[in-house]
N, C-alpha and C positions, 0 to 999 in steps of 0.2 A: 175824363181822366181821373184816376183815383190817386189821391195823395194820402200817404200815411204820416203819422207823427214823425217817423224817422226821416221821411223825405223833407219835411219842413226844417227839422234840425240840421240835416246835412246841407241845406241851402243857406246856412249861415244865419238862420233866424235867431233873434234874441228874445223871442216870445217866452212867456212864463209857461210852466207845465200846464196850468189850467187853460191858458189860451191855445196852446198846441192841441190839447185834447178837444177843446171846443171846436177848433177849426176842422178837426178830423171827423166830427160827427156826421157831416153831410156825406163824406166819403163812405163811412160805415153804413149809412142809410141806403146807399146804392146797392149793397150786397143783397142779392135775392136768394131765397131758399133754392130756387132752381139752379143757380150757379153752384151752390154748395153740393147739391145732389149730383150735378154733372161731374164735379171734381171727385167726389167719393166714388162714383162709378168708374172713372178713369183710374183711380187708385186701386179699386177692386180688380180691374182688368190687369193692371200690372202684377198684382200679387198672384192672380190666377195663372198668368203666363210664366211666372218665375218660381212657382212652387216646385220643390224637388220631388222626384218620383215617390220618395218615402213619406211625403207629407210635410217635411220641414222646409225652411227657407235658409238661404245663405250657404257659404262654403269658404274654405281657406284658399281658393284658387287664385284670387287676385292679390298680388303683392306689390309693394313699392319699396324704395330704398330704405325708408324709415317706417318701421312697423311697431305696433303696440307689443310690449313684452308678452309673450304667449308660450309658456312651457307646454310641450306636447305630451299627450294629445288633449289633456284635460281642459286647457284654456279654450281650445276651439270647440270642444263639446259645450262649454259654458256660453261662448259667443253664439253658437247656433241655437242653444236653448233660449237665451234671452231674445234674440232676433225673431225666432219662430213664434214664441209666445206673444210677442208684441204684434206680429203680423196677424196671428190668429185673433187676438183681441180686436184689432182693427177690422178684420173681415166680419166678425160677429156683430160689432157695433154698426157696421155699414147697413145691415139689414137688407142686403141685395136679394131680391126675390128669385133670381135666376137659379135653375137647378145646378148649374156648374159651380155657383158660389157655395151652395149647400154641400155639394160633393167635396169641394176643397176644404171646407170646415170639418167635415167628417173624416177626411184623410188626415188632416192636421191633428184632430182629436185622438185618433189612433196612435199617431206618433208621440203625442204628448203623454198618453197613458202608458206607453211602452218604454219611452226613453227617459222621461224626467225622473222616475224613481231611481235611475242609475246615476244621476248627476252627483258628483262629489268635487271637492277642491282639487285643483290640478297637482299641487305639491305644497310644501310648507311656505312657499313664497307668494302664493296668490289664492284669493278666494273669489274669483270671478263667478263661481257657481252661485253665489248669493243672488246675483242678478237673475239668473235662470230660475231659481226658486221663487223669487219675488213675483216675477211675471207669470210663472206657471200658476201660482195661487190666484192671480187675477183671471187668467184664462179659464181655469177650472171653475171659478165662480160664475163666469159667463156661460160655460158649458152646462153647469148645473141649472141655471135659470132657463135655458132654452130646451132642456130635456123634459119630456113628458112622462117617460117611464120611471116609476118610483125606484125600481131596482138600480137602474143606471144612474139616477140622481144620487142615490146612496153611495154608489161607487165613486162618483166625482167628489162627493164630500169626504170620503175616506182618503182618496188620493190627495186632496187639498190638505187634509190634516197631516198626512205624511210629509208633504212639502214644508208645512209649518214646523214640524218636528225636526226636519233636516236643517232648515235655516237656523233654528234655535241652537243647533249643534255648533254653528259657526259664529255665534255671538262673540264679540271681542271682549277681552277681560276688562276693558275700560268702559264698556257699555255701548251697545249698538253694533253696527256692521261696517266693514270696509271691504276693499277688494285687493289690497296689497299687504303682504307681511314681509316684504323683501328686505326692509331696512333693519329688521330686528335680528340680532345675533343669537338670541335665545329662542329655541324651538319649544313651543308649549302645545298642549293638546288643544286648548281653545286658542284662537288667534290672539296674538299679542302685538299686532302691528299698528295700523293707523285707521281706526274707524272714522268714517266721514259722515258729516251731517246729512248729506243728501241720500247716501246709500241707506242709512238708518231710516230716514223718512220714507224712502221707497218701500222698504220691507214692512214698516209699520202700516202704511196705507193699504198695502196688499192684504195684510193680516186683517185689518179692519173690514175690508170688503168681504173676506171669507167669513168673518164672525157674523156680520149682518146678513149675509146671503144664505149661508149654510149652517150657521150655529157652531162654527169651528171653535175649538177650545184654545185659548191663548195662555201662555205662562205669564201670570200677572207680575211675578217678581222680575222676570226678564224684561217685560214691557216697561216697568218703572225704571229699570236700569238703563234701557235704551232712551227713554224720554229724558232722563237726567243727562245722558250723553249729549243729546241735541241741545239741551239748555246750557250745558257747559260751553257749547260752541256759539251760542246766541249772544250778539252784541246789543247794546242799548237801542240801536236804531233798527233792530230786527234783521240785520244782515246775519249771515251764518258763516263762520270760518270754514275753510275748505275741509279741514280735518281736525281731529282731536289735538294733534300737535300744534296746529296753527292758533289755538286759542290763546297762546301766550304772545302772539304777534297779530293782534286783531286789526291793525291799521296797514298791514301790507296791502298792496293794490288788489290782490286776488280776494282779500277778505272784506273789502269795502263794498258799499251798496251796488256799484256797477258789476263788480266781480261776483256778487251774490245774487244777481238778478234772477237766475233760474233756481238756485238753491232755496231762496227765500219762499218761493211758491210752494215747493213740496214740504219744506220744514214747517212753515206756518200752518199748512193744512194738517200735517200730522199732529203737531202740538195742539191745535184747536180741537181736533177730533178726539184726542185722548185727554181732554179736559183742562188744558193749560189756559187759565183765565186771562193771562196777559195778551193772548192773541184775540183781540177784539175785532169788531167789524171795521173799525178805523184802521187798524193795522193791515187787514186784508185789502181794504180799498186803496190805501196808500201804496202798497206794493203792486197791486193790479195796475193802477194808473202809472206807476213808475215803469212797470214792464212795457206797457204800450208806448210810452214816450221814449224809452231808452232801449227798445228792442234792437236798435242798431248796434249796440255794443255786442250783443250776441250774434247778430247777423254778420258783423264784420269778420268774425272768426269762422263763419260757416264755410265749409269746404277746404279750409286750410289744412295741409297734411301734417303739420307739426302740432302736437298737443300743447295747449296753453300758449299758442303763438299770438293770440289776439290781445287787444287792449285789456288791461286788468287781468291778464293771464287767463283769459277765457279760452276754453278748448271748443273746437267745432261741435263735438258730440254733446254739448250742453244745449244746443239750439232746440231741437224738437223735444228733448226732455223738458225744457222750460215751457214750451208751447203746451204740452199735454198737462203738466202739473199746474199751469195757469188755470186750467178748467177745474182741477181738483180744489184749488183755492177759492176761486170766485163762486163756485156752486154753494159754498158755505155762507155766502152773503144772502140777504133777503131776496126772494124771487123777483121782485120788481126791478132789481139791478141787473139781472142776468142778461136781458136782451141787448143792452148796450155793449156789454163785454163780449157777447157772442158775435155781434156784428163786427166789432173791432178786431177780434181775433181771426174771424173768418177772412177779413180783408187781407190780413198778413199772410195767412196760410195759402190762400188762393194765388197770391203774387209769387209764391215760391215753388209752385208745382212744376215739376220737370216735364219736358216734352213727351217722355214715355209714360207719364202718369204717376211717377213715383215722387217721393220727397226724400232728400238725404242731406246730411250736414257734415259728415266726416268720412273720409275713405278708409273704412275698416275692413280689409280683405274684401269679401263679397257679402258682408252682413249688413252694410250700412243702408242700402235701399229698403231692405225688409224692415229693419227696426224704425227707420225714419218714416216710412209709409204707414207703419202701424201706429206710431205716435200721432201723426198728422190726421189719420182717419178717425181715431178715437176722439181727438179734439174737434174735428169738423162734425162728427156725429153729434157731439154735445151741442155745438152751435146750431145745427139743423133742428134737433129735438127741442132746444130752447125756443127757437123762433117759430116753431109750429105748435107749441103748447099754448092753448088759450089762456 
């Protein structure tokens, strides 16, 4: 039987964090690469069977009484773009050798090249499109790497640069990116709403991958502005407030370490990659260990239909986001530390795979299984590759 740090904590244990993590090492050691591969194959099968005829994933067909604010049609174009690019990233990272998987990637690549250049903000109240741009940049970086034709590689590099230029257009006047501008009474050409630490980190990490993979050009002035925006939201314990406005209320529950559990993974990774010396190995290790020991705070909100309904105002859609960006953070640690974290994370992900092979954390119309599965498969692929590297 596999026990996670969460199960020990929920059992009422008063063990210290170090003792909980130590007790879980045996469970992590039980995770075999074969189990990970089997889970990835099941996830691949789900994505193959649920891909839309045009190569995308997800739709607005499933609704509930309480829905995310989504002005039509632009919000749903953004939701579909983000979900589809995450699913595509997951399929590519899976490295499934079957022809049907390659065909699905090719179909998704055509949709990406055709539709992502059209993506724009829905209206003056939302910038959900930022998520689509960020994950399109990641997907195009992967498509560039797997392409052997120099002409086609050049085209992916061009399209990725176009996505970078588009997301630059939506940088907030306060530095960084957000997804809502609905609370501001003044309409400005550049958003003047509420940039969030995690959205900014997501964009920056996507840009970094494009820069390293394809030599994409980044606007250094904009990058410095965005990094400053994240640092404004960083607290002394390396929690990150939910948004720029929250920086004046850093001890609200949503801004405390438990509320920042997923955000700190992406924000620490982004700051570290872009040269912030405060993000040491000790900071990354502390937050990785905290994530494993307190993953229950995130999991408790998983599948709840109301945003920010969980403890510490955690929303369900932070779960697999945190799972994936955990890998982005711990891969910055020395290589000898990777195997432990790969086993620990794989244990958690395997426990939550659905019967149909998908992973999901929040009922978002019909986009949630695509993006959740994409996040989980990218994370599991890192676990697999880490554990099979000599």
